DRENPA-821947 format. One record per residue (C-alpha): x, y, z; residue in one letter. Coordinates in steps of 0.1 Angstrom, whole numbers, plus 5000, padded with zeros to 4 digits. Example, Ala and Ser with C-alpha at 12.3 -4.5 7.8 and 13.67 -1.06 7.14 Angstrom:
512349555078A;513749895071S;
***
This chain:
763479152554M;765879412568A;765579522604R;764179872610T;765580092637R;763380122667A;762680462683P;765280592708E;765380382739R;766080472774T;769380372790L;767980292825L;766179962831P;762879932850S;762979912887D;761179572886E;761779292861P;759479312830L;757179022827S;754078902807L;753178602829L;753078572867R;754578262882K;751078092883D;750678152846G;748178442848T;748878732824P;750279062836V;747679322825D;749779632825D;752979492810S;754579722784P;755679412765L;753679252736S;752578892741M;754078662714P;751578512690D;749878182700D;751777972676D;755078112690V;753978042726L;753077682717V;756477632700E;758277792730L;756577532752H;757577252729R;761177352728R;761477402765M;760077052772V;762576902747I;765377112760G;764777012796R;764676642787R;767876682768F;769476852798D;768476572822T;769676312797Q;773076482794A;773376492832T;772676112833A;775276052806L;777776232826T;777176012856K;777575712833Q;780975842821G;779975932786R;780676302792L;783576442811A;781576722826V;778076882821Y;776977222832P;773177192836S;770877472826S;767777332843R;765577622854G;767077852828Q;765077712798E;763078032794A;766378222787C;767877952765E;764777892744V;763078222745G;766178412733S;767178162705V;763678152690L;763878532687A;766778502663L;766378512625R;768078242604P;770678512594T;771478612629D;774378462650W;774478302684L;777578322707F;777078072736P;778877962766T;779577612780Y;776177612799R;774177682768D;773777342753S;769977372753V;770277692733A;772477512707L;769977222702V;767177472700T;769177642672R;769277312654G;772777192662V;772876812664D;772976712701P;775976472697A;777876762680E;776776992708T;778176762735L;781476702718T;783276972738L;781876822770L;782976472760Q;786476602758G;786776522721G;786876822698W;786877172711H;784177242685L;781976952673G;779777142648Y;780177372618D;779577732630P;778677852596Y;775977592591E;774077692621H;775378052627R;776477952661V;779978042675G;781977812696P;780877742731Q;783177952752C;784577802784T;786578102795P;784178352809L;783178652787A;785478582758T;782378532736N;781278892743T;784179022723L;783678772695H;780078882692A;780779252691V;783679212666G;781578992644F;778479212644A;780579532637H;782379362609A;779079242594A;777779602595R;780879732578L;780379472550K;776679582546G;775279252559E;771979242577D;773079052608V;772579082645A;774378892672A;773078742705L;775678672731V;774778462762L;776678512794L;776178462831G;776278702861D;779878602868G;780978702834A;779879062840T;782779082864S;785279002837E;787279272818G;786279122785D;782579212792T;783579572800H;785579602767E;782779442747A;780079662761L;782279972756N;782979902719F;779379792713A;778280132727G;780780332707V;780180142674W;776380102680K;776979742671A;773879522666P;774579302696V;772279182723V;773979082756F;771678842775L;772978802810V;771378492826Q;771678602862N;771178272880N;772378402913G;775778242916Y;779178252898A;779877892907I;779577952945S;779978332946V;776578502952P;775578832936M;776079022968S;779778962965K;779979042928Q;778079362922N;776979672942A;774779822914A;770979822917P;771079552890S;773479412864L;771279582838A;772279922853H;775779872841K;774679952805G;774280312814V;778080372817G;778580242781Y;775580422765G;773880092760V;770080072765P;769379812792S;766379592802V;765679392833L;763379102827V;761878802845D;764178522832G;761678252841N;758978402819D;759678272784V;757078492768A;758778802783A;762278692774V;761278622738H;759578962736A;762479172749V;765178982730V;763279012697R;762679392703E;766379432711A;767479242680L;765179462659E;766579782673S;769679782651G;771979862680G;773379722712P;771179622742T;772079482776L;769379242790I;769579102825E;767278802829A;766678702865L;766578322867T;768078032888Y;770277732882R;768377442898I;771277192896E;774777232908A;777377432888H;778477112872T;778476742882N;781776822901A;780077082923D;778377042957D;775877322957A;774677242993T;777877403006R;776677752995Y;772877752992R;769877603010T;767277362999S;764577623008D;766177862983E;766077602956V;762377512965A;761377872962A;762677892926W;761177552917L;757877732925D;758777972897R;759377702871D;759377842835P;757777532819V;754977502845D;754277872841R;753777862804L;751877532806E;749377692830A;748777992806Y;748477772775L;746077542793T;743877832804S;743777962769R;742777622754G;746077602735L;747477302754L;745376992764D;746276652776H;746876502742A;749176782731R;751076762764R;751476392759A;752676432723A;755276682733V;756476462761A;756776162738A;758776372713E;761076482741A;761576112751E;762376022715E;764876302713F;766576182745A;766675832732A;768475952701S;770976142723V;771675822742R;772175622711A;774675862696K;776575912728L;776875542736N;778775472704V;782475432710D;784475622684V;788175532681E;790075862677P;792675882650S;796076032660P;796176192626E;793276422636D;795876622656L;796776782623F;793276852611E;791377182614H;794277382626V;795377562594Y;793477642562A;796577522544T;798677282563T;802277412565P;805177192554R;806577102588H;803176972599L;802776772567R;806176612574E;805176532609Q;801876382598A;803776162573A;806176052599L;803275962622L;801575762595R;804775562590E;805075492627E;801475382629L;801875152599A;
***
């Protein structure tokens, strides 16, 4: 079904983050957002639990030397899962290095998702199979990819929207400025989801931005903007879905928090306190949705145990795949570079085969 254009939206975001559920799981009565259907909420819970277990497993594999580095997204599951489940199969996702949970939620094999972080291939999965662009390590480069892709799709008459994930630090990059500017001019069907987790590595928001919020930046580009509680998965899903259905660009700032360090190579205690982390643990996105589902009779002990068991099984499969030692072939250096390998590379590959033999 083709997307229909929503009525004209306001450029300015709300003064307070939009939400559907308070941190204790009770519903917000006067929210302008529509609560997702019960089956969607149940699936959001399931995917967040699986995503969190995947995240902790990847962190453990990094400590065991199976991954070179791993940027955890623990605490940001509502953003990762809520936004991805708002996509249609025909839409595209443009992630960053921190969005591994978003990739597995989209259906990318976990071993293929972690290939980049193993230090193997730059891209371990087929983008066209899952409609997921490469995980971008340089900040904000994926914003331009998303805008260009979505604009090109519109020119070709394709019914496609793009969701690009970025952090608060990426909003300080020139690429984000250029992407938002062109998205506004072209009215490209792109949703910019800024996961504002408070820090660009160790740089706090107070040293990055002087605007009332990051969402306010959309005004200068003519891009409608939304400020949402990034730990409320129901609200994230609702605002992203509405933005995708608008047919034009939207800038969404989701207020959330990175519970773990920037990566396994970072010492977060040097720039934030344990009390700060504890305050955000009290706003946990999984606990919040579980409280609401339980109060509605949509989640009981048996269902919770079944989801936890599924998450453990998923983690076990990740361990099994990542614990297999694969001997890399030197000939792979010549693969996946050109659609048609040029003569000088064919000659070099032949020479390499002779030397190996």
